[in-house]
C-alpha positions as CSV (number, residue, x, y, z in Angstrom):
1,M,3.1,26.7,-16.6
2,S,2.8,23.9,-13.8
3,Q,2.3,20.4,-14.3
4,L,-1.4,19.6,-15.9
5,F,-3.2,16.9,-14.6
6,V,-5.3,15.0,-17.3
7,A,-8.4,13.3,-15.6
8,S,-9.5,11.2,-18.6
9,R,-9.4,10.5,-22.2
10,A,-12.6,12.7,-22.5
11,A,-10.8,15.6,-21.7
12,L,-8.3,15.3,-24.2
13,D,-11.4,14.5,-26.6
14,D,-13.4,17.6,-25.7
15,A,-10.1,19.9,-25.9
16,S,-9.2,18.3,-29.7
17,T,-13.2,18.8,-30.5
18,L,-13.0,22.5,-29.2
19,I,-10.0,23.4,-31.2
20,A,-11.4,21.7,-34.4
21,Q,-14.5,23.9,-33.9
22,F,-13.3,27.2,-32.7
23,G,-9.4,27.0,-33.7
24,E,-7.8,29.9,-31.8
25,D,-10.7,30.7,-29.9
26,A,-10.9,27.4,-28.5
27,G,-9.6,28.8,-24.8
28,F,-12.5,31.3,-24.7
29,E,-15.0,28.8,-25.7
30,A,-13.9,26.4,-22.8
31,A,-13.8,29.7,-20.4
32,A,-17.5,30.3,-21.5
33,R,-18.6,26.9,-20.7
34,A,-17.0,26.9,-17.5
35,D,-18.7,29.9,-16.5
36,R,-22.1,28.7,-17.7
37,S,-21.5,25.6,-15.6
38,R,-20.7,27.8,-12.6
39,D,-23.6,30.0,-13.0
40,L,-25.8,26.8,-13.1
41,G,-24.0,25.6,-9.9
42,N,-22.7,22.5,-11.5
43,A,-19.1,22.5,-9.7
44,I,-18.1,19.2,-11.5
45,R,-18.5,20.5,-15.3
46,F,-17.4,24.1,-14.0
47,C,-13.8,22.2,-13.1
48,H,-14.1,20.0,-16.2
49,W,-14.1,23.1,-18.5
50,R,-11.5,24.9,-16.7
51,Q,-9.3,21.9,-16.9
52,I,-10.0,21.7,-20.5
53,E,-9.0,25.5,-20.9
54,R,-5.8,24.9,-19.2
55,L,-5.0,21.8,-21.4
56,I,-5.9,23.7,-25.0
57,V,-3.3,26.7,-23.8
58,L,-0.9,23.8,-23.3
59,L,-1.7,22.0,-26.3
60,E,-1.3,25.5,-28.5
61,T,2.2,26.2,-27.0
62,D,5.3,25.2,-29.2
63,A,7.6,25.3,-26.1
64,A,8.4,21.9,-23.9
65,V,6.6,21.8,-20.7
66,G,7.8,20.0,-17.8
67,T,10.8,17.7,-17.3
68,V,12.3,16.8,-21.0
69,H,14.3,13.4,-20.8
């Protein structure tokens, strides 16, 4: 997985909230929210929820990602 840019603390909060509410299905919920935003024509929220989806996948992995010092 390539490096992930986290735009704000709110992105981490949204990811944490979805993980707490949906557990293993948090990524699917983020994808569903992105799809709804796209269907409504809201590109900014679409990108936000896609970022959250990728962030959830990263947070759920046990492996180190990126450069380890």
